[in-house]
C-alpha positions in Angstrom: -29.9 -14.2 -2.0 -29.1 -11.0 -3.8 -26.9 -11.1 -6.8 -24.0 -8.7 -6.7 -21.9 -7.7 -9.7 -18.6 -6.1 -9.3 -17.8 -3.0 -11.5 -14.1 -2.3 -12.0 -13.0 1.3 -12.6 -9.4 0.8 -13.5 -7.4 4.0 -13.4 -3.7 3.4 -13.9 -1.6 6.5 -13.1 1.4 6.0 -15.4 11.1 -2.8 15.3 9.5 -0.5 17.1 7.1 2.4 17.1 8.4 5.5 18.8 6.0 8.0 20.4 7.3 11.5 19.6 9.1 13.8 22.1 10.3 17.3 21.6 13.4 16.4 19.7 13.0 14.2 16.6 15.7 11.7 15.9 17.8 12.1 12.7 17.5 9.6 9.8 20.8 8.0 10.9 19.4 7.5 14.4 16.1 6.1 13.1 17.3 3.9 10.2 21.0 3.4 10.9 24.3 5.1 10.1 24.3 3.6 6.6 21.1 5.6 5.7 21.7 9.1 6.9 19.4 10.7 4.3 16.6 8.2 4.3 13.2 10.0 4.7 15.1 13.1 5.8 12.4 15.4 4.5 10.6 14.3 7.7 13.2 13.5 10.3 15.6 15.5 12.5 15.5 19.3 12.1 13.1 19.0 9.3 12.3 22.7 9.3 15.9 23.4 8.1 17.2 23.2 4.5 18.6 19.9 3.4 21.3 18.8 1.0 19.9 16.7 -2.0 21.5 13.3 -2.0 20.5 11.8 -5.4 20.0 12.9 -9.0 21.3 15.7 -11.1 20.9 18.2 -8.3 22.9 16.2 -5.8 24.8 18.4 -3.4 22.6 21.4 -3.8 20.6 22.9 -0.9 16.9 22.4 -0.8 14.3 24.3 1.3 12.1 22.2 3.5 9.4 20.5 1.4 7.0 19.5 4.2 6.6 22.8 6.1 2.9 23.8 5.5 0.7 26.4 7.3 0.2 25.0 10.8 -3.5 24.8 10.4 -3.0 22.3 7.6 -0.8 19.7 9.3 -3.7 17.2 9.5 -3.4 16.0 5.9 -5.8 13.1 5.4 -7.3 9.9 6.8 -8.1 6.4 5.6 -10.4 3.8 7.1 -12.1 0.4 6.8 -14.7 -1.4 8.9 -15.7 -5.0 9.1 -16.9 -7.4 11.8 -17.8 -4.7 14.2 -14.3 -3.0 14.1 -13.5 0.4 12.6 -9.9 1.1 12.0 -8.6 4.5 10.9 -5.2 6.1 10.2 -4.7 9.8 10.3 -1.7 11.1 8.4 0.0 14.3 9.5 2.6 16.5 8.1 5.8 16.6 10.2 5.3 18.5 13.5 7.4 21.1 15.1 9.0 20.4 18.5 6.5 22.6 20.4 3.3 21.2 18.7 0.9 18.6 20.2 1.6 14.9 19.7 -1.9 13.6 20.4 -4.7 13.3 17.8 -8.4 13.1 18.7 -11.0 11.1 16.8 -14.5 12.5 17.0 -17.9 11.4 15.6 -20.8 13.8 14.9 -24.0 12.5 16.5 -27.2 14.5 17.0 -25.4 17.5 15.5 -22.6 17.4 18.2 -19.0 16.3 17.9 -18.2 13.7 20.5 -14.8 12.3 21.3 -14.3 8.6 20.6 -10.6 8.1 21.1 -7.1 9.7 21.3 -3.9 8.3 19.7 -0.3 9.4 19.9 1.5 10.4 16.7 4.0 7.8 15.7 7.5 8.6 14.5 8.9 8.0 12.0 6.0 8.4 9.5 3.9 11.0 11.4 0.7 8.9 11.5 -1.9 8.2 14.3 -4.0 5.1 14.5 -7.4 4.4 15.9 -9.3 1.2 16.5 -13.0 1.4 17.5 -14.7 -1.7 18.7 -18.5 -2.5 18.5 -18.9 -0.4 15.3 -22.4 -0.4 13.9 -21.8 -0.7 10.2 -25.5 0.1 9.4 -24.9 3.7 10.2 -23.3 6.6 8.2 -21.5 8.9 10.6 -19.4 12.1 10.0 -15.9 12.0 11.6 -13.0 14.3 12.2 -9.5 13.8 13.4 -8.1 16.8 15.2 -4.7 18.0 16.5 -6.0 20.0 19.4 -7.5 23.2 18.0 -4.7 23.6 15.5 -5.8 21.5 12.5 -8.5 19.0 11.6 -9.5 16.7 8.7 -13.2 15.7 8.3 -14.9 12.9 6.4 -17.7 10.3 6.5 -17.8 6.7 7.7 -20.1 5.1 5.2 -22.5 2.4 6.2 -21.9 -1.0 4.6 -23.8 -1.0 1.2 -25.3 -4.5 1.7 -28.6 -3.4 0.0 -26.9 -2.5 -3.3 -27.1 -4.8 -6.3 -23.9 -3.4 -7.7 -20.7 -2.7 -5.8 -18.3 -0.3 -7.5 -14.6 -0.5 -6.9 -12.1 2.0 -8.2 -8.8 0.4 -8.8 -5.7 2.6 -9.2 -1.9 2.2 -9.1 1.4 3.6 -10.4 0.9 7.3 -9.3 3.8 8.9 -11.2 5.9 11.3 -9.1 7.1 12.9 -12.4 3.7 14.6 -12.7 3.2 16.3 -9.3 0.3 18.5 -8.4 -3.5 17.9 -8.1 -5.3 15.1 -9.9 -8.4 17.2 -10.6 -10.0 15.4 -13.5 -9.3 12.0 -12.0 -10.8 12.9 -8.6 -13.8 14.6 -10.3 -14.4 11.5 -12.3 -14.0 9.2 -9.3 -16.5 11.4 -7.3 -18.9 11.2 -10.2 -18.7 7.4 -10.2 -19.0 7.3 -6.4 -17.2 4.0 -5.8 -18.0 2.0 -2.7 -14.4 1.0 -2.3 -11.1 2.6 -3.4 -8.3 0.2 -4.1 -4.8 1.6 -4.5 -2.7 -1.4 -5.7 0.8 0.0 -5.1 3.4 2.5 -6.2 1.4 5.3 -4.6 4.8 7.1 -4.7 8.0 6.9 -6.6 9.9 9.0 -4.2 11.9 5.9 -3.2 13.8 7.2 -0.2 11.3 9.8 0.9 8.2 7.9 1.7 6.7 10.5 4.1 6.9 13.1 1.4 5.5 10.7 -1.2 2.6 9.4 0.9 1.6 13.0 1.8 1.8 14.0 -1.9 -0.4 11.1 -2.9 -2.9 11.6 0.0 -3.3 15.3 -0.8 -3.9 14.5 -4.4 -6.7 12.0 -3.6 -8.0 13.1 -0.2 -11.3 14.5 -1.5 -12.3 11.0 -2.6 -10.5 9.1 0.2 -12.2 11.0 3.0 -15.6 9.4 2.8 -15.4 5.8 1.7 -13.3 2.7 2.6 -9.8 2.6 1.2 -7.5 -0.3 0.6 -3.9 0.9 -0.1 -1.1 -1.7 -0.3 2.6 -0.8 -1.0 4.5 -2.2 -4.0 8.2 -2.1 -4.8 8.7 1.6 -5.4 6.8 2.5 -2.2 9.6 0.7 -0.2 12.3 2.2 -2.4 13.1 -0.6 -4.8 13.0 -0.9 -8.6 11.5 -4.4 -8.1 11.0 -6.6 -5.1 11.1 -10.3 -4.5 10.7 -10.2 -0.8 11.9 -13.8 -0.1 10.4 -13.8 3.4 12.3 -10.7 4.5 15.9 -11.4 3.9 18.4 -8.6 3.0 19.0 -8.0 -0.7 22.3 -6.7 -1.9 21.0 -3.9 -4.2 17.8 -1.8 -4.5 17.2 -3.6 -7.8 16.6 -6.7 -5.7 17.0 -9.7 -8.1 18.7 -11.9 -5.4 15.6 -11.5 -3.2 14.8 -9.5 -0.1 14.5 -5.9 1.1 17.2 -3.4 0.6 16.2 -0.6 3.0 16.1 -1.1 6.8 13.3 -2.9 8.6 12.3 0.4 10.3 11.7 2.0 6.9 9.8 -0.9 5.5 7.6 -1.1 8.5 7.0 2.6 8.5 5.8 2.4 4.9 3.5 -0.5 5.7 2.2 1.1 8.8 1.3 4.4 7.1 -0.4 2.6 4.1 -2.0 -0.5 5.7 -2.6 -0.1 9.4 -6.2 0.8 8.8 -7.0 -2.5 7.1 -8.7 -5.2 9.1 -6.3 -7.1 11.4 -3.9 -9.5 9.6 -4.9 -13.1 9.2 -1.6 -14.0 10.9 0.3 -11.1 12.3 3.5 -13.1 12.9 6.4 -11.0 11.4 8.7 -12.4 8.7 12.4 -12.4 9.0 14.1 -9.6 10.8 10.8 -8.4 12.2 9.1 -7.1 9.0 5.4 -6.8 9.6 2.7 -8.5 7.5 -0.8 -7.3 6.7 -2.6 -9.9 4.4 -6.2 -10.1 5.4 -9.7 -9.8 4.1 -12.4 -7.1 4.0 -16.1 -7.5 3.3 -17.9 -4.6 1.6 -21.5 -4.9 0.5 -21.5 -8.7 0.6 -18.3 -9.0 -1.4 -15.3 -10.6 0.4 -12.0 -9.1 -0.7 -8.8 -11.1 0.0 -6.0 -8.6 0.4 -2.7 -10.4 -0.3 1.0 -9.5 -0.4 2.2 -11.1 -3.6 5.8 -9.8 -3.4 6.7 -10.5 0.3 7.4 -14.2 0.1 8.4 -14.4 -3.6 11.7 -15.9 -4.5 14.3 -13.8 -6.3 15.6 -15.1 -9.7 19.3 -14.3 -9.4 21.4 -17.4 -8.7 18.4 -19.7 -8.8 17.7 -20.0 -12.5 20.0 -19.6 -15.6 20.3 -16.0 -16.7 18.9 -15.8 -20.3 18.9 -12.0 -20.9 20.5 -8.7 -20.0 19.2 -9.0 -16.4 18.4 -11.9 -14.0 14.7 -11.1 -14.3 14.6 -10.3 -18.1 14.5 -13.2 -20.6 14.9 -12.5 -24.3 16.7 -15.6 -25.5 14.4 -17.2 -28.1 15.7 -20.7 -27.3 14.6 -20.5 -23.6 12.5 -23.3 -22.2 9.7 -22.2 -19.8 10.1 -25.3 -17.8 13.8 -24.5 -17.1 12.9 -21.6 -14.9 10.2 -23.4 -12.9 12.7 -24.7 -10.4 11.5 -26.8 -7.4 11.4 -24.9 -4.1 10.7 -21.5 -5.5 7.9 -19.5 -3.8 5.3 -17.0 -4.9 2.8 -16.4 -2.1 4.4 -18.6 0.5 2.8 -21.3 2.5 1.2 -19.0 5.0 -0.7 -17.0 2.4 -1.7 -20.0 0.4 -3.3 -21.5 3.6 -5.0 -18.1 4.2 -6.4 -18.2 0.6 -7.5 -21.7 1.1 -9.4 -20.9 4.2 -10.8 -17.7 2.9 -12.1 -19.4 -0.2 -14.1 -21.9 1.9 -15.6 -19.3 4.3 -18.7 -17.6 2.8 -20.0 -16.0 6.0 -21.3 -12.6 5.1 -20.2 -13.0 1.4 -22.1 -13.5 -1.9 -19.1 -12.9 -4.1 -15.3 -13.0 -3.6 -12.5 -11.0 -5.1 -8.7 -10.9 -4.7 -6.7 -7.7 -4.4 -2.9 -7.7 -4.8 0.0 -5.8 -6.4 0.4 -7.4 -9.8 -1.0 -10.0 -12.2 -0.4 -13.7 -12.0 0.6 -13.8 -15.7 3.0 -12.1 -18.1 0.6 -9.4 -19.2 3.1 -7.1 -21.0 6.3 -7.8 -22.9 7.8 -4.5 -23.7 10.3 -2.8 -21.4 10.9 0.9 -22.1 11.3 1.0 -25.9 9.5 -0.7 -28.8 12.5 -2.8 -29.7 13.1 -4.0 -26.1 10.8 -6.9 -26.3 10.9 -9.6 -23.5 9.9 -13.2 -23.7 9.5 -13.2 -19.9 9.7 -10.6 -17.2 10.1 -12.3 -13.9 8.9 -9.3 -12.0 5.4 -10.4 -13.0 3.7 -13.1 -11.0 3.4 -15.5 -13.9 6.7 -16.8 -12.4 7.5 -19.0 -10.7 4.9 -21.1 -12.4 4.4 -23.7 -9.8 3.7 -21.1 -7.1 1.5 -19.2 -9.5 -0.6 -22.3 -10.3 -1.1 -23.1 -6.6 -2.4 -19.6 -6.0 -4.7 -19.7 -9.0 -6.2 -23.0 -7.9 -7.2 -21.4 -4.6 -8.6 -18.3 -6.3 -10.4 -20.4 -8.9 -12.1 -22.5 -6.2 -13.6 -19.3 -4.8 -14.7 -18.1 -8.4 -12.9 -14.8 -7.5 -11.8 -12.2 -10.0 -8.4 -10.6 -9.3 -7.8 -6.9 -9.2 -4.2 -5.7 -9.3 -1.9 -3.0 -10.5 1.8 -2.6 -11.6 1.5 -2.8 -15.4 1.1 0.9 -16.1 -1.5 0.1 -18.8 -5.0 -1.0 -18.1 -5.3 -4.7 -19.2 -8.0 -7.3 -18.7 -6.7 -10.9 -18.8 -8.7 -14.1 -19.0 
């Protein structure tokens, strides 16, 4: 048996699907009357100027931000393949009413492009999704996704690197929207390292209420490295528009800060975010939606003999507000020096939830096609950092981290430890290694 080592390149950058017709629905029609501006850069008459709804420029008119030359509307694509199935998502810019709504996936064989499948563009979100069965993962094949003869995006489906002694993973997260524009040096360095797998651990965008704009910004920034290797991208709190998220199995939270647990924005928005970022992952281990029809995606992916468990460490987690005593300025921030750690480990609190714990248990015991295991998730299962914003704002505990609740954290770590699996995650804004 070959020995594989896993090299981590950690780069921290501080319900229904509707097939499109000629007239796009407005944000209020898509997401509900309470959210008339949600994702409105990419809904309704998106080619017309809009009124800014938030921030210092609120009320001012803004020109359309997603109108690009029409030969550039095919923005980027992401894929994975495992167990004979290739899954690929093509991400488009918003289309005009008279433009095609079908995307073609083609592979180049013997110097000729040959059609493999067609898929309809899905709205909201402007993505198209392909599933190819009986994929031979020993081959390297050029691909392209094409919107008729108008626009295309090309890349390479890599063979599974099972013959390599080292598998290189680039792990990135927290892609600040305050620094827009190309990521030239980062992409150049990534291409030089030539990772076998890209892992984007969350917060691909901080455009809270404009995910389509945000995911296109992120994809354009990284598409030259995304185009020709497997990609795992998983959304975190800012991707779904929240400052923090304790998903609590899908209930509704009262504010976008979310400390009472749940999701603030409509199910249709959450599912759109997850569809655009995760559809191309292997099929979920258990696709049963959580409360209100919010989809799930936790699964595993094998690359080069390493079996990666991809988990959702926010979705089932209990919110702190109303469940534990508040011992700081916020329900999730503790700065009272007299606090007892055991006092916040209340019976009944969840971290990964029963379903994901069972998935981890089974995954850790199944070594088919694997010589090493690794866990991928949004954040660390410990309190890795203790400053919030300024040097004098020191916290004794930040319950946004997955060191809490401790009982749920310990259950998860036991399953991970049984598989001898390292854990890659994001969220902390600074690169840290914790043992």
